[in-house]
C-alpha positions as CSV (number, residue, x, y, z in Angstrom):
1,M,-1.3,-64.1,-44.0
2,L,-2.2,-67.9,-43.7
3,S,-1.8,-68.6,-47.4
4,R,1.6,-66.8,-47.5
5,F,3.0,-69.1,-44.9
6,S,1.4,-72.2,-46.5
7,N,3.0,-71.3,-49.9
8,A,6.4,-70.8,-48.4
9,R,9.0,-73.4,-48.7
10,R,10.9,-75.0,-45.7
11,F,14.8,-74.1,-45.9
12,L,15.7,-77.7,-45.7
13,D,13.7,-78.5,-48.7
14,L,15.9,-76.3,-50.9
15,S,18.4,-77.5,-53.2
16,E,22.2,-76.2,-53.1
17,Q,21.4,-74.0,-56.1
18,E,18.3,-72.4,-54.5
19,I,20.2,-71.8,-51.0
20,L,23.1,-70.0,-53.1
21,A,20.4,-68.1,-54.9
22,L,18.7,-67.2,-51.6
23,A,21.9,-66.0,-50.1
24,I,22.5,-63.8,-53.4
25,S,19.4,-62.0,-53.1
26,A,19.6,-61.6,-49.2
27,E,22.9,-60.0,-49.8
28,E,21.5,-57.6,-52.6
29,D,18.7,-56.7,-50.1
30,D,21.1,-55.9,-47.2
31,A,23.4,-53.8,-49.4
32,R,20.3,-51.8,-50.3
33,I,19.3,-51.4,-46.6
34,Y,22.7,-50.1,-45.7
35,E,22.7,-47.7,-48.6
36,T,19.3,-46.3,-47.4
37,Y,20.6,-46.0,-43.9
38,A,23.7,-44.2,-45.1
39,H,21.5,-41.8,-47.2
40,S,19.2,-40.9,-44.3
41,V,22.0,-40.0,-41.8
42,R,24.7,-38.6,-44.4
43,E,24.0,-35.0,-43.6
44,T,24.0,-35.2,-39.8
45,F,26.3,-38.2,-39.3
46,P,28.8,-38.3,-41.9
47,A,31.1,-40.5,-40.1
48,S,28.4,-43.1,-39.8
49,A,27.4,-42.6,-43.2
50,A,30.9,-43.6,-44.5
51,L,30.7,-46.8,-42.3
52,L,27.4,-47.8,-43.6
53,D,28.7,-47.1,-47.4
54,G,31.6,-49.4,-46.7
55,M,29.2,-52.0,-45.3
56,A,27.0,-51.7,-48.6
57,E,30.2,-52.0,-50.7
58,E,31.1,-55.2,-48.6
59,E,27.7,-56.8,-49.2
60,N,27.8,-56.1,-53.0
61,L,31.5,-57.7,-53.1
62,H,30.1,-60.8,-51.2
63,R,27.1,-60.9,-53.6
64,Q,29.3,-60.8,-56.6
65,Q,31.4,-63.6,-55.2
66,L,28.3,-65.6,-54.6
67,I,27.2,-65.0,-58.1
68,D,30.7,-66.2,-59.6
69,L,30.2,-69.3,-57.5
70,H,26.9,-69.9,-58.8
71,K,28.1,-69.6,-62.3
72,E,30.8,-71.9,-61.6
73,R,28.6,-74.5,-60.3
74,F,25.2,-74.2,-61.7
75,G,25.6,-71.8,-64.6
76,N,24.3,-68.2,-65.4
77,Q,20.6,-68.7,-64.6
78,I,19.9,-67.7,-61.1
79,P,16.7,-68.9,-59.6
80,L,14.3,-66.1,-58.3
81,I,13.8,-66.8,-54.5
82,R,13.7,-64.3,-51.7
83,R,13.6,-64.3,-47.9
84,E,9.7,-64.2,-47.9
85,H,9.6,-67.4,-49.9
86,V,11.4,-69.5,-47.5
87,A,9.6,-70.3,-44.0
88,G,11.7,-69.5,-41.0
89,Y,14.3,-67.7,-43.0
90,Y,15.6,-64.6,-41.1
91,A,13.9,-61.4,-41.8
92,R,15.0,-57.8,-41.7
93,K,13.0,-55.1,-39.6
94,P,11.3,-52.3,-42.0
95,V,14.0,-49.7,-42.9
96,W,11.4,-46.9,-42.4
97,L,11.0,-48.2,-38.7
98,I,14.7,-48.3,-37.9
99,E,15.7,-45.2,-39.7
100,N,13.3,-43.1,-37.7
101,L,14.7,-44.4,-34.3
102,G,18.0,-42.5,-34.4
103,I,21.6,-43.3,-35.2
104,D,22.3,-45.5,-32.2
105,R,19.3,-47.8,-33.3
106,I,20.8,-48.0,-36.8
107,R,24.3,-48.9,-35.6
108,N,22.7,-51.8,-33.4
109,E,20.6,-53.0,-36.3
110,V,23.7,-53.2,-38.6
111,A,25.5,-55.4,-36.1
112,N,22.4,-57.3,-35.4
113,M,21.9,-58.0,-39.2
114,E,25.4,-59.6,-39.7
115,D,24.9,-61.6,-36.4
116,T,21.6,-62.9,-37.6
117,A,22.8,-64.1,-41.0
118,R,25.9,-65.8,-39.5
119,D,23.9,-67.6,-36.7
120,F,21.3,-68.8,-39.2
121,Y,23.7,-70.4,-41.6
122,L,25.5,-72.1,-38.8
123,R,22.3,-73.5,-37.3
124,A,21.2,-74.6,-41.0
125,A,24.6,-76.4,-41.4
126,K,24.1,-78.7,-38.4
127,R,20.6,-79.7,-39.7
128,V,21.4,-80.8,-43.2
129,T,23.1,-84.2,-44.0
130,D,24.5,-83.7,-47.6
131,A,28.0,-82.9,-47.4
132,N,28.3,-80.4,-50.2
133,T,25.3,-78.3,-48.9
134,R,26.8,-78.3,-45.4
135,K,30.0,-76.9,-46.7
136,L,28.0,-74.3,-48.6
137,L,26.1,-73.2,-45.5
138,G,29.4,-73.2,-43.5
139,D,31.1,-71.0,-46.1
140,L,28.3,-68.5,-46.0
141,A,28.4,-68.5,-42.1
142,Q,32.1,-67.8,-42.4
143,A,31.6,-64.9,-45.1
144,E,29.1,-63.3,-42.5
145,A,31.6,-63.5,-39.7
146,G,34.0,-61.8,-42.1
147,H,31.6,-58.9,-42.5
148,L,31.6,-58.6,-38.8
149,V,35.5,-58.2,-38.9
150,K,35.1,-55.8,-41.7
151,A,32.5,-53.9,-40.0
152,G,34.9,-53.5,-37.0
153,E,37.6,-52.4,-39.4
154,L,35.4,-49.7,-40.9
155,Q,34.2,-48.5,-37.6
156,D,37.8,-48.1,-36.4
157,E,38.4,-46.1,-39.7
158,H,35.5,-43.9,-39.8
159,L,34.2,-43.8,-36.3
160,D,37.1,-43.0,-33.9
161,A,36.5,-42.0,-30.3
162,E,36.2,-38.3,-31.3
163,A,33.9,-38.9,-34.1
164,L,31.6,-41.1,-32.1
165,E,31.4,-38.7,-29.3
166,Q,30.5,-35.8,-31.5
167,E,27.9,-37.9,-33.4
168,D,26.4,-39.0,-30.0
169,K,26.3,-35.3,-28.9
170,E,24.4,-34.5,-32.2
171,S,22.1,-37.4,-31.8
172,Y,21.1,-36.3,-28.2
173,R,20.6,-32.6,-29.3
174,K,18.3,-34.0,-32.2
175,F,16.4,-36.0,-29.7
176,V,15.9,-33.1,-27.3
177,L,15.0,-30.6,-30.2
178,T,12.6,-33.2,-31.9
179,W,10.9,-34.9,-29.0
180,V,11.8,-33.4,-25.6
181,Q,11.4,-29.8,-26.3
182,P,8.1,-29.9,-28.2
183,G,6.7,-32.5,-25.9
184,L,7.9,-30.3,-22.7
185,A,6.1,-27.4,-24.3
186,G,2.9,-29.4,-24.8
187,L,3.0,-30.9,-21.2
188,M,3.3,-27.4,-19.8
189,D,0.5,-25.9,-21.9
190,G,-1.6,-28.8,-21.2
191,S,-0.9,-29.0,-17.6
192,V,-1.3,-25.2,-17.0
193,S,-3.6,-23.8,-19.7
194,T,-6.3,-26.1,-18.8
195,L,-6.3,-25.6,-15.1
196,A,-8.4,-22.4,-15.3
197,P,-11.4,-23.8,-17.5
198,I,-11.4,-27.2,-15.4
199,F,-11.4,-25.8,-12.0
200,A,-13.7,-22.7,-12.9
201,T,-16.3,-25.2,-14.1
202,A,-15.6,-27.5,-11.1
203,F,-16.3,-24.8,-8.3
204,A,-19.0,-23.2,-10.5
205,T,-21.1,-26.1,-11.0
206,Q,-19.7,-28.7,-8.4
207,D,-20.8,-31.2,-11.0
208,T,-17.9,-33.7,-11.6
209,W,-19.4,-35.2,-14.9
210,T,-19.7,-31.5,-16.4
211,T,-16.3,-30.8,-15.1
212,F,-14.9,-33.9,-16.9
213,L,-16.6,-33.1,-20.1
214,V,-15.1,-29.6,-20.1
215,G,-11.6,-31.0,-19.2
216,L,-11.8,-33.6,-21.9
217,A,-12.7,-31.0,-24.6
218,A,-10.1,-28.5,-23.3
219,S,-7.4,-31.0,-23.3
220,I,-8.2,-32.7,-26.6
221,G,-8.7,-29.2,-28.4
222,A,-5.5,-27.9,-26.8
223,G,-3.7,-31.1,-28.0
224,I,-5.0,-30.7,-31.4
225,S,-4.1,-27.0,-31.4
226,M,-0.6,-27.4,-30.3
227,G,0.2,-30.3,-32.5
228,F,-0.8,-28.5,-35.6
229,T,0.9,-25.3,-34.5
230,E,4.3,-27.0,-33.8
231,A,4.0,-28.9,-37.2
232,A,3.2,-25.9,-39.1
233,S,5.4,-23.3,-37.5
234,D,8.8,-24.9,-38.4
235,D,9.6,-27.4,-41.2
236,G,13.0,-28.1,-39.5
237,Q,15.0,-27.3,-42.4
238,I,16.6,-24.1,-41.2
239,S,16.3,-24.8,-37.5
240,G,17.6,-28.3,-37.6
241,R,14.7,-29.4,-35.2
242,G,13.9,-32.5,-36.9
243,S,10.6,-33.8,-38.6
244,P,7.7,-31.4,-38.2
245,I,5.3,-34.4,-37.9
246,K,7.3,-36.0,-35.2
247,R,7.4,-32.7,-33.2
248,G,3.5,-32.2,-33.9
249,F,2.9,-35.5,-32.4
250,A,5.1,-34.9,-29.4
251,S,3.5,-31.5,-28.7
252,G,-0.1,-32.8,-29.3
253,I,0.0,-35.9,-27.2
254,M,1.8,-34.4,-24.3
255,T,-0.6,-31.4,-24.3
256,T,-3.6,-33.8,-24.2
257,L,-2.1,-35.8,-21.6
258,G,-1.2,-32.8,-19.4
259,G,-4.7,-31.6,-19.3
260,L,-6.2,-35.1,-19.0
261,G,-4.2,-35.6,-15.8
262,H,-6.5,-33.5,-13.7
263,A,-9.5,-33.9,-15.8
264,L,-9.9,-37.6,-15.3
265,P,-10.3,-37.4,-11.4
266,Y,-13.6,-35.8,-12.1
267,L,-15.1,-39.4,-13.4
268,I,-15.3,-39.8,-9.6
269,P,-18.9,-38.8,-8.7
270,D,-17.8,-37.3,-5.1
271,F,-16.9,-33.9,-5.9
272,W,-14.4,-33.3,-3.1
273,I,-12.6,-36.6,-3.5
274,A,-12.3,-35.9,-7.1
275,T,-11.0,-32.4,-6.6
276,N,-8.5,-33.3,-3.9
277,I,-7.1,-35.9,-6.3
278,A,-7.0,-33.5,-9.0
279,F,-4.9,-30.9,-6.6
280,A,-2.5,-33.7,-6.1
281,I,-2.2,-34.6,-9.7
282,V,-1.6,-31.0,-10.6
283,F,1.3,-31.0,-8.0
284,I,2.8,-33.9,-9.5
285,E,2.5,-32.5,-13.1
286,L,4.1,-29.3,-12.2
287,W,7.2,-31.0,-10.4
288,A,7.5,-33.4,-13.4
289,I,7.8,-30.3,-15.7
290,A,10.5,-29.0,-13.5
291,W,12.2,-32.3,-13.4
292,I,12.3,-32.6,-17.1
293,Q,13.5,-29.1,-17.5
294,K,16.5,-30.0,-15.2
295,K,17.3,-33.3,-16.8
296,Y,17.1,-32.4,-20.6
297,M,17.2,-28.4,-20.9
298,D,20.0,-27.8,-18.0
299,T,17.6,-25.5,-16.1
300,P,18.5,-25.3,-12.5
301,F,15.8,-27.2,-10.8
302,F,14.6,-24.7,-8.3
303,R,14.5,-21.9,-10.9
304,A,12.4,-24.3,-13.1
305,A,10.3,-25.4,-10.2
306,F,9.6,-21.6,-9.2
307,Q,8.7,-20.6,-12.7
308,V,6.4,-23.5,-13.3
309,V,4.7,-23.6,-9.8
310,L,4.3,-19.8,-10.0
311,G,2.6,-19.9,-13.4
312,G,0.6,-23.0,-12.5
313,A,-0.5,-21.4,-9.2
314,L,-1.6,-18.2,-10.9
315,V,-3.6,-19.9,-13.3
316,F,-5.1,-22.3,-10.9
317,A,-6.1,-19.4,-8.6
318,T,-7.7,-17.8,-11.7
319,G,-9.8,-20.6,-12.3
320,I,-11.1,-21.1,-8.7
321,L,-11.6,-17.2,-8.3
322,I,-13.9,-17.2,-11.4
323,G,-15.6,-20.5,-10.6
324,N,-16.6,-18.9,-7.2
325,A,-17.6,-15.6,-8.5
């Protein structure tokens, strides 16, 4: 990484031709980013996809204008220079990171991309002394500002209030189906199903280290099982529940955390202190599950609490009875 930065050139050391060539390559990259975003959301969010298509077209038009300017001033041979070749030049976040964070994150990134480019050219223009280069940078900043205006026009055209509301509802539904529902199922399974083996071991042995090891094994084992089951049971194509990998991770991780919550107290050597803390954590876990059901699944709170607490109490009592047998 050090060699990469040591080989990068300073922006202020670039010639006018190189600045123009850098802007051309940046416009090309941004157009491809918009096209990739549009492709990733086209099926679920068609209005936003149309907006992104329009932004890609605008970037391509701007790139062609810059190419025409380069031909006029410097000829047909455009130097090969990209963002990563210039120290301090603005960078873009990886496409794979943004497109996996949902439609709201993509919309915010689009606005941030244009703002970043405009601000960079404005700052750079203030730092150069050559009149022609300063004018070029000012023109580039003005063009990026024009992109922001165009983005607003495209949003008004494709994302009216009704379309935006519909896409926001769909985005929320996808979030619940992909993350909340499998995560909640995992938390319920991890919190409830591990109660019996953990407390049966605790009361049978009254050995905190053994109880912790059983709880650790039960939690991790249940997490792996739930994760693979969730990922393998539904590829999301028909149900529309989203990526099976995301759902698998959500379910597996929350299952493990649900079990570890009342296993970790048994790292405390004193049996009754550890057990009383574990009791308190179980109580918190069960009420947290009821709250999540109320918030995201529209389940009446007291009905959710009754179901979760009743189920947890039955499993909890089973573990204690078996442990004391």
